[in-house]
C-alpha positions as CSV (number, residue, x, y, z in Angstrom):
1,X,105.7,305.1,90.9
2,X,106.4,308.4,90.2
3,X,107.2,310.9,92.8
4,X,107.1,314.6,92.7
5,X,104.4,315.0,89.8
6,X,102.2,317.8,89.3
7,X,98.9,317.9,87.8
8,X,98.8,319.2,84.1
9,X,95.9,321.6,84.5
10,X,96.5,323.1,88.1
11,X,100.0,322.2,88.7
12,X,99.1,321.1,92.1
13,X,101.7,318.6,93.6
14,X,99.9,314.9,93.1
15,X,100.2,312.5,96.1
16,X,100.6,308.8,95.1
17,X,96.7,307.6,94.9
18,X,96.0,310.6,92.8
19,X,98.5,308.9,90.1
20,X,97.4,305.4,90.9
21,X,93.6,306.5,90.2
22,X,94.4,308.4,87.0
23,X,96.2,305.5,85.8
24,X,93.2,303.1,86.7
25,X,90.4,305.0,85.3
26,X,92.2,307.2,82.2
27,X,95.5,305.7,81.0
28,X,97.6,303.0,82.4
29,X,100.4,304.1,80.2
30,X,100.1,308.0,81.2
31,X,103.3,310.3,82.1
32,X,101.0,313.3,82.7
33,X,98.0,313.0,85.5
34,X,95.0,315.2,87.0
35,X,94.7,315.4,91.0
36,X,91.5,314.5,92.3
37,X,89.7,318.0,92.1
38,X,90.5,318.3,88.3
39,X,89.8,314.6,87.7
40,X,86.2,315.1,88.8
41,X,85.4,317.9,86.8
42,X,87.0,315.5,83.6
43,X,84.5,313.0,84.5
44,X,82.0,315.6,85.2
45,X,81.3,313.9,89.1
46,X,81.7,314.6,92.7
47,X,85.1,314.2,94.1
48,X,83.8,312.0,96.9
49,X,83.2,309.5,93.8
50,X,86.5,309.4,93.4
51,X,87.6,309.1,96.8
52,X,85.2,305.7,97.2
53,X,86.2,304.5,93.9
54,X,89.9,304.9,95.3
55,X,89.1,303.0,98.5
56,X,86.9,300.2,96.6
57,X,90.0,299.7,94.5
58,X,92.5,299.3,97.5
59,X,89.9,297.0,99.2
60,X,89.7,294.9,96.2
61,X,93.7,294.8,96.1
62,X,94.5,297.1,93.1
63,X,98.5,296.6,92.6
64,X,98.5,300.3,91.5
65,X,97.7,301.6,95.2
66,X,100.5,300.0,97.2
């Protein structure tokens, strides 16, 4: 997975889960990503919804979340 990436909106340094959830929900071939607050704004949902989705995908064994 890509390291030292920054959010394309706010330029915050991203963690691996933020990159993985963006790839899963938006575009598998993405080269730029959004942090969780910006992704929640993009989807017009709560940040907690994104965190819950991450945990569910990890539990299901999604390989993006290694």
